[in-house]
KERO-545559 format. One record per residue: residue in three letters; y, x, z of N, C-alpha, C in turn. Coordinates in steps of 0.02 Angstrom, whole numbers, plus 50000, padded with zeros to 5 digits. Each point is the difference from the previous one (the first is absolute). Layout:
BEGIN
REC  type   n_py   n_px   n_pz  ca_py  ca_px  ca_pz   c_py   c_px   c_pz
REC   ALA      Y      X      Z      Y      X      Z      Y      X      Z
...
END
This chain:
BEGIN
REC  type   n_py   n_px   n_pz  ca_py  ca_px  ca_pz   c_py   c_px   c_pz
REC   ASN  48860  49733  50951  50012  50022  49936  50019  49978  49958
REC   ASN  49924  49983  49987  49987  49976  49957  50064  49934  49944
REC   ASN  50018  49970  50047  50039  49945  50011  50080  50037  49944
REC   ASN  49992  50039  50040  50074  50054  49973  49985  50012  49930
REC   ASN  49931  50042  49976  50008  49998  49918  49993  49956  49979
REC   ASN  49987  49930  50010  50002  49948  49987  50071  49983  49943
REC   ASN  50021  50003  50073  50083  49962  49993  50039  50067  49949
REC   ASN  49997  50080  50036  50010  50015  49948  49990  49998  49908
REC   ASN  49939  49996  49984  49948  50002  49939  50050  49931  49970
REC   ASN  50002  49921  50052  50031  49964  49948  50079  50013  49997
REC   ASN  50033  50033  50041  50070  50004  49999  50011  50025  49926
REC   ASN  49962  50075  49985  50014  50018  49939  49974  49976  49942
REC   ASN  49948  49953  49999  49986  49961  49963  50051  49966  49983
REC   ASN  50009  49962  50027  50090  49956  50008  50036  50018  49958
REC   ASN  50049  50086  50040  50045  50037  49976  50007  50032  49931
REC   ASN  49928  49985  49961  50004  50030  49938  50038  49941  49947
REC   ASN  49986  49972  50020  50034  49919  49963  50074  50004  50012
REC   ASN  50024  50053  50016  50080  49979  49984  50046  49992  49979
REC   ASN  49984  49991  49919  50027  49971  49949  49972  49923  50017
REC   ASN  49962  49969  50019  49997  49917  50017  50035  49974  50050
REC   ASN  50044  49969  49988  50048  49986  50055  49969  49938  50048
REC   ASN  49974  49975  49971  49964  49951  50066  49954  50062  50032
REC   SER  49967  50007  50007  50003  50078  50055  50043  50017  50047
REC   LEU  50053  49976  49982  50069  50044  50020  50009  49935  50060
REC   PHE  49989  49916  50007  50017  49953  50028  49993  50018  50065
REC   VAL  50027  49991  50072  49991  49989  50038  49955  49946  50018
REC   PRO  49917  50027  50034  49954  49944  50010  50039  49940  50057
REC   GLU  49968  49954  49979  50028  49936  50055  49994  50016  50090
REC   SER  49930  50036  50000  49993  50018  50085  50062  50061  50007
REC   ILE  50019  50025  49953  50042  50057  50038  50064  49940  50025
REC   LEU  50028  49962  49928  50074  49972  50030  50010  49976  50045
REC   LEU  49905  49946  50023  50035  49963  50047  49978  50018  50081
REC   LYS  49975  50060  49991  49981  50042  50067  50074  50037  50008
REC   ASN  50032  50038  49951  50080  50047  50030  50021  49995  49920
REC   GLY  50010  49954  49976  50046  49998  49970  50056  50005  50012
REC   LEU  50038  49997  50053  50037  49960  50015  50066  50112  50021
REC   GLN  49915  50047  49988  50029  50039  49995  50057  50034  49926
REC   PHE  49976  49974  49949  50037  50041  49954  50069  49991  49971
REC   ASP  50003  50074  49971  50069  49981  49981  50010  49975  49928
REC   ILE  50019  49951  49970  49969  49947  49934  50065  50016  49965
REC   VAL  49989  50005  49946  50055  50027  49926  49979  49963  49950
REC   SER  50052  49979  49965  49977  49953  49938  50026  50080  49932
REC   GLY  50009  49969  49948  50014  50024  49936  50081  49999  49998
REC   GLU  50045  49965  50074  50060  50004  49987  50025  50044  50039
REC   SER  49961  50016  50060  50015  50072  50052  50026  50037  49975
REC   THR  50059  50036  50033  50048  50065  49998  49966  50083  50049
REC   SER  49944  49957  50035  49962  50054  50041  49942  49951  50021
REC   CYS  49945  50077  50039  49947  50002  50020  49993  50033  50055
REC   CYS  49957  49967  50024  49973  50088  50066  49975  50050  49963
REC   CYS  49989  50049  50040  49967  50071  49989  49925  49997  50008
REC   PHE  49966  50005  49931  49948  49997  49978  49951  50079  50037
REC   THR  49963  49966  50040  49949  50052  50059  49950  50007  49969
REC   LYS  49959  50071  50032  49938  50002  49961  49960  49954  50041
REC   ALA  50015  49947  50032  49949  49953  50040  50005  49936  49965
REC   TYR  50048  49995  49942  50012  49950  49967  49959  49966  49987
REC   THR  49965  49922  49980  49945  49956  49993  49935  50017  50043
REC   ARG  49999  50047  50047  49974  49993  50076  50023  49982  50059
REC   TYR  50082  50008  50003  50027  49962  50071  50066  49953  49957
REC   LEU  50010  49976  50057  50041  49946  49974  50060  50017  50019
REC   GLN  50028  50024  50073  50080  49988  50009  50027  50073  49983
REC   GLY  50057  50011  49975  50014  50075  49988  49972  50047  49934
REC   THR  49960  49951  49961  49985  50052  49961  50009  49987  49940
REC   GLY  50061  49959  49993  50010  49989  49921  50003  49916  49981
REC   SER  50025  49976  49950  50029  49944  49986  49946  49973  49957
REC   VAL  49986  49934  50032  49959  49961  49932  50052  49969  49947
REC   LEU  49963  49965  49945  50038  49960  49938  49987  49934  49992
REC   GLN  50062  49959  50024  49970  49935  49982  50026  49968  49919
REC   THR  49907  49984  50004  50025  49957  49915  50017  49965  49986
REC   ALA  49993  49931  50051  50023  49942  49974  50076  50013  49980
REC   PRO  50024  49925  49977  50090  50016  49986  50023  50001  50076
REC   ASN  50084  50027  49991  50007  50015  50054  50046  49943  50050
REC   SER  49977  49906  49985  50028  49957  50006  49934  50005  50068
REC   TYR  49927  50022  50015  49952  49966  50017  50021  50067  50075
REC   LYS  50012  49960  50043  50014  50055  50075  49953  49969  50045
REC   ALA  49979  50054  50046  49972  50006  50022  50026  49965  50084
REC   ILE  49981  49946  50053  50028  49978  50046  49989  50031  50054
REC   GLU  50053  50059  50044  50027  50016  50042  49932  50004  50058
REC   GLY  49972  50048  50017  49929  49972  50044  49939  49967  49966
REC   ASP  50000  49998  49947  49935  49928  50003  49957  50055  49921
REC   LYS  49981  50044  50022  49942  50046  49962  49975  49939  49931
REC   ARG  49979  49935  50026  49974  49979  49942  50024  49983  49935
REC   SER  50070  49991  50021  50048  49995  49922  50018  50064  49977
REC   LEU  49966  50071  50016  49990  50066  49983  49947  49999  49931
REC   LEU  49957  49953  49996  49964  49959  49963  50028  50022  49923
REC   ALA  50049  49942  49997  50023  49986  49938  50054  50048  49979
REC   LEU  50001  50051  50028  50039  50055  49979  49956  50047  49933
REC   GLY  49945  49996  49998  49981  50042  49968  50009  50078  49998
REC   LEU  49981  50001  50079  50013  50087  50025  49953  50028  49964
REC   ARG  50040  50075  49973  49944  50065  49976  50003  50058  50008
REC   TYR  49982  50045  49993  50010  50059  50013  50040  50041  49942
REC   PHE  50017  50041  50004  50043  50034  49945  49933  50060  49956
REC   SER  50019  49987  49942  49936  50057  49993  50022  50063  49997
REC   CYS  49951  50075  50003  50032  50051  49982  50051  50009  49971
REC   LYS  49984  49970  49938  50039  50016  49956  50063  49982  49999
REC   GLU  50025  49939  50026  50054  49966  50017  50037  50045  50060
REC   ILE  49963  50044  50031  50040  50014  50063  50007  50094  49943
REC   LEU  49973  50004  49961  49991  50077  49983  50109  49970  49947
REC   ASN  49985  49940  49972  50074  49970  49981  50053  50015  50040
REC   LEU  49996  49938  50058  50036  50013  50044  50050  50054  50015
REC   HIS  49939  50078  50027  50003  50080  50003  50020  50015  49941
REC   CYS  50011  49976  49945  50047  50012  49941  49958  50074  49979
REC   PHE  49933  49969  49993  49967  50082  49968  49990  49974  49928
REC   PRO  49995  50053  49949  49980  49985  49923  49959  49977  50009
REC   THR  50035  49940  49930  49930  49954  50009  49921  50004  49974
REC   SER  50018  50114  49958  49960  50007  49984  49931  50017  50063
REC   PHE  50043  50023  50044  49955  50021  50075  49952  49929  49985
REC   SER  49936  50036  50044  49932  49957  50004  49958  50055  50068
REC   PHE  49963  49951  50038  49972  50063  50030  49912  49998  49963
REC   HIS  49970  50045  50046  49957  50024  49943  49931  49968  50040
REC   HIS  49962  49982  49925  49944  49926  50005  49961  49996  50065
REC   THR  49977  50065  50020  49978  50013  50050  50012  49967  50076
REC   LEU  50078  49975  49983  50013  49987  50084  50000  49926  49993
REC   SER  49984  49975  50064  49993  49913  50019  50074  49998  50005
REC   THR  49994  49914  49989  50085  49987  50021  50009  50001  50084
REC   LYS  49930  50027  50033  50031  49974  50064  50030  50119  50019
REC   GLN  49962  50031  49959  50038  50073  50015  50085  49988  49968
REC   GLN  50014  49966  49931  50043  49997  49988  50064  49978  50045
REC   TYR  49987  49927  50019  50038  49981  50043  50015  50065  50052
REC   LYS  49949  50025  50042  50016  50066  50071  50035  50035  49923
REC   LEU  49989  50029  49988  50035  50058  49935  50083  49969  49991
REC   LEU  49996  49943  49983  50084  49966  49998  50042  49980  50052
REC   GLY  49932  50009  50068  50065  49986  50055  50047  50046  50013
REC   ASN  50058  49967  50040  50082  50045  50016  49991  50049  49951
REC   SER  49985  49986  49935  50050  50016  49945  50051  50003  49986
REC   LEU  50046  50034  49970  50051  49990  49998  50029  49977  49916
REC   ASN  50072  49987  49984  50010  49974  49936  50042  50066  49973
REC   VAL  49924  49974  49931  50045  50092  49995  50057  50016  49965
REC   GLU  50026  49931  49974  50070  50009  49975  50048  50014  50061
REC   VAL  50001  49980  50040  50041  49997  50067  49995  50093  50021
REC   VAL  49911  50021  49979  50011  50081  50055  50043  50036  49930
REC   TYR  49990  49981  49930  50029  50028  49958  50078  49989  49995
REC   ARG  50025  49953  50020  50054  50013  50026  50048  50025  50047
REC   LEU  49942  49997  50077  50019  50046  50042  50019  50049  49971
REC   LEU  49935  50048  49989  49977  50082  49975  50073  50011  49963
REC   GLU  50011  49967  49955  50070  50006  49941  50052  50007  50029
REC   HIS  50000  49990  50069  50075  49962  50045  49978  50058  50029
REC   LEU  49963  50019  50035  50000  50078  50033  50010  50055  49977
REC   PHE  49978  50014  49952  49992  50069  49951  50074  49983  49948
REC   ARG  50050  49957  50005  50043  49995  49971  50060  50044  50006
REC   GLU  49997  50047  50074  50037  50026  50032  49993  50020  50060
REC   PRO  50009  50091  50008  49966  50020  50034  50023  49975  50082
REC   PHE  49938  49999  50046  50022  49986  50057  49998  50045  50074
REC   THR  50082  49995  50040  50019  50050  50000  49996  49968  50074
REC   ALA  50004  50022  50080  50022  49984  50047  50050  49970  50018
REC   ASP  50066  50032  49977  50066  49975  50001  49996  49936  49966
REC   HIS  49981  49974  49925  50006  49958  49958  49981  49956  50033
REC   HIS  49962  49971  50066  50003  49922  50032  50044  50008  50069
REC   HIS  50057  50069  50047  50028  49984  50025  50099  50034  49992
REC   HIS  50011  49947  49994  50070  49993  49985  50027  50072  50055
REC   GLN  50053  50031  49944  50003  50053  50042  50088  50019  50008
REC   ASP  50057  49991  50063  50081  49986  49998  50014  50078  49986
REC   GLY  50039  50010  49953  50033  50059  49968  50015  50028  50058
END
């Protein structure tokens, strides 16, 4: 139990440096052990994986990582060591907020650790998409007949 508490304290201390991009880089040990499970995106990518509340704690299916090396750098399929040259890092909470179209003025309460912020962001929806869907939904009244074609 003491080990768990120490790990949690270390995570909280590290996570409070959310603005420090160096703390966002994926550790070499994780890349070499499980790096092939990552969804890697670059600045030119037009999509990424859904970010879940387990982002940064689990690898597969919890969100994409960002390649900071030039796009000309490519990983060799099946070669974990080739991932080291890509400069892979996790997205910051602010970057995830931006991807979800939260207002630039939005911020989390200062007492929340980065780990707690990632949990809150997990599975959140893009604010702009929700707005457009609701706008469309309320544009015209919904009736049962609206979606069924009836022959006269």
